[in-house]
RODO-2510 file (C-alpha; in nm, 4 decimals, decimal comma):
residues 397
     n   res          X          Y          Z
     1     m     4,3208    -0,0453     4,4648
     2     i     4,4091    -0,1537     4,1074
     3     r     4,0716    -0,3293     4,0862
     4     l     3,9085     0,0047     4,1753
     5     i     4,1176     0,2010     3,9212
     6     l     4,0119    -0,0644     3,6411
     7     t     3,6588    -0,0437     3,7260
     8     l     3,6727     0,3468     3,7068
     9     l     3,8362     0,3233     3,3721
    10     l     3,5738     0,0655     3,2334
    11     f     3,3059     0,2888     3,3562
    12     l     3,4584     0,5930     3,1810
    13     t     3,5108     0,4070     2,8812
    14     q     3,1229     0,3169     2,8731
    15     l     3,0661     0,6860     2,9054
    16     l     3,2840     0,7773     2,6099
    17     v     3,1573     0,4873     2,3826
    18     h     2,7841     0,5882     2,4513
    19     g     2,8370     0,9593     2,4533
    20     q     2,7374     1,0000     2,8106
    21     e     3,0216     1,2594     2,8507
    22     n     2,8520     1,4862     2,6024
    23     v     2,5393     1,5501     2,8208
    24     i     2,4978     1,9084     2,9131
    25     w     2,1959     1,8654     3,1104
    26     k     1,8916     1,6431     3,1360
    27     f     1,5476     1,7480     3,2741
    28     e     1,3299     1,4774     3,4515
    29     t     0,9579     1,4909     3,3731
    30     k     0,7082     1,2243     3,5335
    31     g     0,5991     1,0805     3,1965
    32     r     0,7225     0,9828     2,8543
    33     v     0,8506     1,2483     2,6159
    34     y     0,7306     1,2137     2,2606
    35     s     0,6864     1,5721     2,1990
    36     s     0,9618     1,7358     1,9925
    37     p     1,1323     2,0196     2,1526
    38     l     1,1144     2,3849     2,0107
    39     v     1,3883     2,6257     2,0695
    40     d     1,2975     3,0049     2,0779
    41     g     1,5496     3,2486     2,1894
    42     e     1,6762     3,1183     2,5180
    43     l     1,3687     2,9044     2,5848
    44     l     1,3176     2,5446     2,5061
    45     f     0,9569     2,4065     2,4981
    46     t     0,8355     2,0463     2,5288
    47     g     0,5622     1,8554     2,6479
    48     s     0,5346     1,5120     2,8381
    49     g     0,3151     1,2313     2,9373
    50     d     0,2787     1,3620     3,2819
    51     h    -0,0055     1,6285     3,1447
    52     t     0,2546     1,9053     3,1590
    53     f     0,3958     2,1659     2,9222
    54     y     0,7482     2,2795     3,0087
    55     a     0,9584     2,6024     2,9328
    56     l     1,3084     2,5506     2,9955
    57     n     1,6278     2,7512     2,9991
    58     k     1,8041     2,6079     2,7010
    59     f     2,1416     2,6552     2,8334
    60     s     2,1013     2,5231     3,1913
    61     g     1,7814     2,2904     3,1428
    62     k     1,6202     2,4882     3,4562
    63     e     1,2568     2,5106     3,4587
    64     v     1,1298     2,8664     3,3753
    65     w     0,7514     2,7863     3,3860
    66     k     0,5181     2,4991     3,3459
    67     f     0,1619     2,4539     3,2371
    68     k    -0,0782     2,1511     3,3452
    69     t    -0,3328     2,0130     3,1078
    70     g    -0,5892     1,7419     3,1513
    71     g    -0,4066     1,4805     2,9474
    72     a    -0,0783     1,3768     2,8111
    73     v     0,1069     1,6370     2,6044
    74     y     0,2075     1,4229     2,3115
    75     s     0,1894     1,7024     2,0786
    76     s     0,4845     1,9312     1,9658
    77     p     0,4688     2,3151     2,0227
    78     v     0,4788     2,5846     1,7541
    79     v     0,5415     2,9591     1,8319
    80     q     0,4094     3,2717     1,6609
    81     g     0,4792     3,6173     1,8189
    82     s     0,4265     3,6127     2,1837
    83     l     0,2262     3,2823     2,1953
    84     v     0,3130     2,9283     2,1947
    85     y     0,0418     2,6642     2,1014
    86     i     0,0143     2,3167     2,2174
    87     g    -0,2386     2,0353     2,1991
    88     s    -0,3190     1,7685     2,4861
    89     a    -0,4919     1,4447     2,5074
    90     d    -0,7526     1,5959     2,6978
    91     g    -0,8882     1,7219     2,3727
    92     n    -0,7889     2,0952     2,4105
    93     l    -0,5585     2,3327     2,2063
    94     y    -0,3952     2,5848     2,4350
    95     a    -0,2506     2,9193     2,3571
    96     l    -0,0048     3,0468     2,6103
    97     n     0,2135     3,3432     2,6711
    98     k     0,5543     3,1981     2,5829
    99     a     0,7354     3,4187     2,8447
   100     n     0,5231     3,3271     3,1559
   101     g     0,3032     3,0305     3,0536
   102     k    -0,0065     3,2407     3,1065
   103     l    -0,3220     3,0932     2,9437
   104     m    -0,4466     3,3296     2,6715
   105     w    -0,7223     3,0976     2,5379
   106     v    -0,8169     2,7212     2,5008
   107     f    -1,0156     2,5567     2,2288
   108     k    -1,2232     2,2528     2,3064
   109     s    -1,2500     1,9837     2,0388
   110     e    -1,5260     1,7025     2,0410
   111     g    -1,2753     1,4910     2,2313
   112     e    -0,9654     1,2972     2,1779
   113     k    -0,8720     0,9199     2,1335
   114     a    -0,5952     0,6881     2,0708
   115     y    -0,6444     0,4973     1,7430
   116     d    -0,4445     0,1930     1,8772
   117     l    -0,1356     0,0991     2,0930
   118     w     0,1145     0,2294     1,8303
   119     d    -0,0694     0,5615     1,7933
   120     y     0,2073     0,7510     2,0128
   121     y     0,1582     1,1154     1,8622
   122     l    -0,1118     1,3797     1,8798
   123     s    -0,1431     1,6325     1,6047
   124     s     0,0819     1,9289     1,6294
   125     p    -0,0592     2,2818     1,5512
   126     s     0,0594     2,4701     1,2637
   127     v     0,0446     2,8489     1,2297
   128     e     0,0166     3,0458     0,9114
   129     h    -0,0564     3,4212     0,9174
   130     n    -0,3534     3,4689     1,1646
   131     t    -0,4672     3,0944     1,1683
   132     v    -0,3847     2,7839     1,3800
   133     y    -0,4490     2,4596     1,2125
   134     w    -0,4991     2,1536     1,4162
   135     g    -0,5995     1,7956     1,3839
   136     s    -0,7881     1,5822     1,6471
   137     g    -0,8888     1,2397     1,7555
   138     d    -1,2590     1,3543     1,6934
   139     s    -1,1790     1,3086     1,3057
   140     h    -1,1679     1,6832     1,2509
   141     l    -0,9258     1,9352     1,1167
   142     y    -0,9700     2,2788     1,2913
   143     a    -0,8840     2,6269     1,1745
   144     l    -0,8927     2,8919     1,4435
   145     d    -0,8047     3,2444     1,4958
   146     s    -0,4612     3,2519     1,6319
   147     a    -0,5317     3,5590     1,8655
   148     t    -0,8634     3,4362     2,0049
   149     g    -0,9000     3,0579     1,9380
   150     k    -1,2319     3,1324     1,7700
   151     l    -1,3385     2,8685     1,5320
   152     k    -1,3010     2,9625     1,1685
   153     w    -1,3896     2,6313     1,0021
   154     k    -1,3606     2,2609     1,0478
   155     f    -1,3346     1,9822     0,8064
   156     k    -1,4338     1,6193     0,9050
   157     t    -1,2443     1,2986     0,7769
   158     g    -1,3386     0,9472     0,8275
   159     d    -1,1132     0,8799     1,1351
   160     t    -0,8624     1,0038     1,3737
   161     i    -0,6281     1,2891     1,2628
   162     h    -0,2989     1,2871     1,4518
   163     a    -0,0786     1,3785     1,1575
   164     s     0,0273     1,7420     1,1869
   165     p    -0,0963     1,9739     0,8931
   166     a     0,1336     2,1128     0,6693
   167     v     0,0421     2,4651     0,5364
   168     q     0,1929     2,6069     0,2161
   169     d     0,0898     2,8759    -0,0430
   170     g    -0,2800     2,8944     0,0874
   171     k    -0,3297     2,5183     0,1068
   172     v    -0,3402     2,2806     0,3858
   173     y    -0,2140     1,9195     0,3370
   174     f    -0,2660     1,6439     0,5904
   175     g    -0,3405     1,2608     0,6162
   176     s    -0,5844     1,0816     0,8477
   177     f    -0,6199     0,7403     0,9963
   178     d    -0,9131     0,6789     0,7566
   179     g    -0,6318     0,6324     0,4666
   180     h    -0,7037     0,9477     0,2893
   181     f    -0,4716     1,2354     0,2340
   182     y    -0,6333     1,5732     0,1907
   183     s    -0,5786     1,9272     0,0198
   184     l    -0,7942     2,1981     0,1569
   185     d    -0,8146     2,5649     0,0938
   186     a    -0,6582     2,7312     0,3848
   187     e    -0,9076     3,0216     0,4163
   188     s    -1,2260     2,8372     0,3512
   189     g    -1,1588     2,4745     0,4323
   190     k    -1,2956     2,3696     0,1027
   191     l    -1,1771     2,0378    -0,0206
   192     l    -0,9512     2,0688    -0,3199
   193     w    -0,8493     1,7097    -0,3633
   194     q    -0,8142     1,3906    -0,1811
   195     f    -0,5810     1,0791    -0,2211
   196     r    -0,6544     0,7404    -0,1181
   197     t    -0,3764     0,5018    -0,0169
   198     v    -0,3220     0,1799    -0,1752
   199     g    -0,3786    -0,0196     0,1321
   200     d    -0,2244    -0,3691     0,2104
   201     t    -0,3788    -0,7014     0,2816
   202     h    -0,2936    -0,6703     0,6650
   203     f    -0,3662    -0,3003     0,6698
   204     p    -0,6357    -0,2267     0,4098
   205     k    -0,6972     0,1361     0,5222
   206     g    -0,3566     0,2592     0,4690
   207     e    -0,3521     0,4782     0,7771
   208     i    -0,1635     0,8036     0,7756
   209     q    -0,0212     0,8675     1,1215
   210     e     0,2337     1,1595     1,0916
   211     a     0,2870     1,4705     0,9036
   212     a     0,3689     1,5257     0,5446
   213     l     0,6590     1,7102     0,3750
   214     v     0,5699     1,9706     0,1183
   215     q     0,8539     2,0728    -0,0997
   216     d     0,9000     2,2063    -0,4661
   217     g     0,5560     2,1015    -0,5722
   218     v     0,5484     1,7753    -0,4164
   219     v     0,3962     1,6243    -0,1032
   220     y     0,5714     1,3341     0,0600
   221     f     0,4220     1,1051     0,3359
   222     g     0,4485     0,7594     0,4714
   223     s     0,1537     0,5101     0,5368
   224     r     0,0755     0,1991     0,7432
   225     d     0,0115     0,0179     0,4033
   226     y     0,4083    -0,0074     0,3796
   227     n     0,4336     0,2811     0,1340
   228     i     0,6013     0,6071     0,1073
   229     y     0,4110     0,8328    -0,1308
   230     a     0,5090     1,1349    -0,3492
   231     l     0,2045     1,3387    -0,4945
   232     d     0,1586     1,6474    -0,7112
   233     v     0,0622     1,9224    -0,4624
   234     k    -0,1808     2,0678    -0,7362
   235     t    -0,3689     1,7661    -0,8286
   236     g    -0,2985     1,4953    -0,5741
   237     r    -0,1934     1,2497    -0,8591
   238     g     0,0726     1,0096    -0,7460
   239     k     0,4336     1,0744    -0,8907
   240     w     0,5968     0,7639    -0,7266
   241     n     0,5685     0,5354    -0,4286
   242     m     0,8224     0,3070    -0,2594
   243     k     0,6947     0,0034    -0,0861
   244     e     0,8820    -0,1379     0,2236
   245     r     0,7350    -0,4820     0,2433
   246     g     0,6389    -0,5746     0,6021
   247     s     0,6693    -0,2356     0,7665
   248     w     0,4871     0,0850     0,8274
   249     i     0,6437     0,3995     0,7407
   250     i     0,5473     0,6452     1,0199
   251     a     0,7931     0,9353     1,0198
   252     t     0,7719     1,2534     0,8263
   253     p     1,0455     1,2366     0,5697
   254     l     1,3455     1,4887     0,5806
   255     l     1,4604     1,6443     0,2405
   256     y     1,8214     1,7187     0,2314
   257     k     2,0461     1,7822    -0,0678
   258     d     1,7972     1,6308    -0,3259
   259     n     1,7401     1,2985    -0,1279
   260     l     1,4707     1,1849     0,1293
   261     y     1,5649     1,0239     0,4609
   262     v     1,3201     0,8309     0,6619
   263     g     1,3102     0,5441     0,9035
   264     t     1,0878     0,2270     0,9114
   265     s     0,8712     0,0345     1,1680
   266     d     0,9080    -0,3267     1,1607
   267     t     1,2044    -0,3647     0,9072
   268     h     1,4051    -0,1563     1,1548
   269     a     1,5968     0,0394     0,9167
   270     f     1,6727     0,3989     0,7875
   271     y     1,6660     0,4795     0,4368
   272     c     1,7938     0,7446     0,1722
   273     l     1,5839     0,7571    -0,1305
   274     s     1,6036     0,9678    -0,4426
   275     k     1,3359     1,2456    -0,4182
   276     t     1,2714     1,2037    -0,7975
   277     d     1,1550     0,8327    -0,8055
   278     g     1,2040     0,6957    -0,4734
   279     q     1,4942     0,4849    -0,5726
   280     m     1,7017     0,3683    -0,2786
   281     k     2,0402     0,5188    -0,2376
   282     w     2,1486     0,3424     0,0953
   283     k     1,9895     0,1660     0,3650
   284     l     2,1297     0,1406     0,7316
   285     p     1,9927    -0,1608     0,9230
   286     l     1,9086    -0,1154     1,2858
   287     n     1,7643    -0,3222     1,5737
   288     m     1,4451    -0,1290     1,6414
   289     r     1,1837     0,0911     1,5016
   290     v     1,2198     0,4490     1,3872
   291     y     0,9001     0,6661     1,4068
   292     g     1,0574     1,0131     1,4797
   293     a     1,1493     1,2372     1,1873
   294     a     1,5142     1,3222     1,1156
   295     v     1,7136     1,6611     1,1087
   296     a     2,0101     1,7538     0,9175
   297     h     2,3227     1,9271     1,0441
   298     e     2,6568     1,9759     0,8692
   299     n     2,6047     1,6864     0,6398
   300     l     2,4867     1,4573     0,9116
   301     i     2,1456     1,3181     0,9490
   302     y     2,0255     1,2856     1,3018
   303     f     1,7430     1,0572     1,4126
   304     g     1,6280     0,8659     1,7265
   305     c     1,5332     0,4995     1,7718
   306     f     1,3212     0,2880     1,9969
   307     n     1,6405     0,1297     2,1035
   308     g     1,7138     0,4416     2,3028
   309     k     1,9994     0,5498     2,0732
   310     l     2,0221     0,8773     1,8773
   311     y     2,2317     0,8506     1,5543
   312     g     2,4203     1,0737     1,3457
   313     v     2,4969     0,9268     1,0115
   314     d     2,6609     1,0626     0,6842
   315     h     2,4068     1,1829     0,4333
   316     a     2,5965     1,0409     0,1552
   317     s     2,6912     0,6902     0,2740
   318     g     2,4750     0,6081     0,5763
   319     e     2,7759     0,5507     0,7941
   320     v     2,7195     0,6141     1,1437
   321     k     2,9629     0,9022     1,2499
   322     w     2,8066     0,9873     1,5932
   323     e     2,5979     0,8074     1,8428
   324     f     2,4281     0,8682     2,1796
   325     q     2,2662     0,6055     2,3946
   326     t     2,0292     0,7119     2,6879
   327     e     2,1242     0,5790     3,0285
   328     s     1,8047     0,3818     3,0403
   329     s     1,9098     0,1938     2,7232
   330     r     2,2534     0,1368     2,8664
   331     i     2,1002    -0,0118     3,1927
   332     n     1,8222    -0,2082     3,0471
   333     s     1,9033    -0,3203     2,6921
   334     s     2,0009    -0,6750     2,8154
   335     e     1,6314    -0,7277     2,9049
   336     v     1,5723    -0,7016     2,5256
   337     y     1,9019    -0,7744     2,3417
   338     d     2,1579    -1,0316     2,3605
   339     e     2,5537    -0,9908     2,3462
   340     k     2,5118    -0,9517     1,9602
   341     d     2,2859    -0,6561     1,9948
   342     e     2,0021    -0,8803     1,8523
   343     f     1,6690    -0,9815     2,0135
   344     r     1,6972    -1,2136     2,3028
   345     k     1,5420    -1,5513     2,2231
   346     d     1,2871    -1,5338     2,5005
   347     f     1,2002    -1,1664     2,4015
   348     v     0,8874    -1,1687     2,1642
   349     l     0,8187    -0,8423     1,9988
   350     y     0,4490    -0,9185     1,9186
   351     g     0,2899    -1,1772     2,1467
   352     k    -0,0181    -1,3945     2,0793
   353     t    -0,2284    -1,1802     2,3074
   354     m    -0,2822    -0,7923     2,3490
   355     e    -0,1538    -0,8211     2,7020
   356     e     0,1621    -0,9833     2,5869
   357     v     0,2147    -0,7036     2,3191
   358     k     0,1577    -0,4309     2,5890
   359     q     0,4297    -0,6039     2,8265
   360     s     0,6805    -0,6092     2,5284
   361     e     0,5955    -0,2394     2,4308
   362     s     0,6613    -0,1526     2,8070
   363     k     0,9927    -0,3407     2,8191
   364     i     1,0881    -0,1427     2,4918
   365     h     1,0088     0,1793     2,6429
   366     q     1,2368     0,1099     2,9490
   367     l     1,5207     0,1499     2,6893
   368     g     1,4635     0,5266     2,6828
   369     s     1,3138     0,5102     2,3272
   370     i     1,3552     0,8339     2,1300
   371     l     1,0412     0,9133     1,9476
   372     s     1,0759     1,2730     1,9234
   373     k     1,2279     1,4745     1,6421
   374     p     1,5612     1,6117     1,7548
   375     a     1,5999     1,9993     1,7578
   376     i     1,9623     2,1359     1,6954
   377     d     2,0680     2,4718     1,8251
   378     g     2,4578     2,5520     1,7586
   379     q     2,6430     2,2660     1,8478
   380     t     2,3650     2,1269     2,0910
   381     i     2,1054     1,8760     2,0102
   382     y     1,7873     1,8469     2,2138
   383     f     1,5505     1,5471     2,2150
   384     g     1,2849     1,3680     2,4428
   385     s     1,2807     1,0113     2,5526
   386     s     1,0283     0,7622     2,6745
   387     d     1,2622     0,7610     3,0011
   388     g     1,0891     1,0743     3,0926
   389     y     1,4063     1,2846     3,0325
   390     l     1,4692     1,5806     2,7967
   391     y     1,8190     1,5679     2,6898
   392     a     2,0573     1,8435     2,5870
   393     v     2,3778     1,6848     2,4331
   394     k     2,6979     1,8222     2,2585
   395     l     2,7365     1,7474     1,9037
   396     k     3,1162     1,7878     1,9274
   397     n     3,3765     1,7174     2,1939
***
């Protein structure tokens, strides 16, 4: 009996340490969830690698409706009026009635493709006034009528566009895997300026994978050439860049209280930078990559990591104040990490062959990696994981 009680106490302690007691609900899909959830009223929208787009009740996690597409839904949704828009790996952009999931229109691109193994996201649509802007693996940025899906214009770049477009003051800003960042006139699609990333010896194209942040006359974005850039929105001229040697910077930066917050890929860290000149304020070392964008709430910065953990850190110091670990991470972490939370000696992150690399990536995703940008509503944080679940977790006990 004593042994049973001790076992139960140990189990409960583990739950408390890793935040499992804070789970309000979790919803299981049949694929990885890279899509960032969107809260709209009582509904929560997200996509999954199981080719399905879901609408859930945000309080209970119960399915309200679902819509099946022809490919993985690694795009994040956007809502305007009565419609919700979502892209799919089948090359289509869908407009659905947000109340019941009825298909209102579909736009077919020239086809979708993944750039490489680490190209996890699809472009997410942006809506401004009566136009939907959306990038595609066919190298085009599309502008569509938001009510009908009719093509207004398209703009071709030199490679895949999976970065989501940012729209502000009649301009569209986006990057491409061709290593260029573009500013277009939102009405006509006319090129206003383009910026070529510096490139690096190992990644000369300087591919741009995720969305930019546009704020106060400056556009910020990361690149695979190890840089984060700040450009003047009017001219495209560089204001500053910060180089993180040896690491891609994938995530969209977060601007909060005059500082930028962004994670890195291969250097496994999360940074706070001055928005003025890119100087580092603090650095939080981690044990795995950060691809997803962060969100701010009550002076804490929340972001997910490939290790299956969601962190809440103090915006001023970087001190970890809150942490949640997926059950998959808790169960499978010993396959990747040792007792010191460092890589096992027999675990090789990047093998000599592509097959070895794929095996390592698969093992990492068994941790329930968190690539989606969290959404916060009240004191609940929602996020997806590569374990196939969408989580709703309490931020406070």
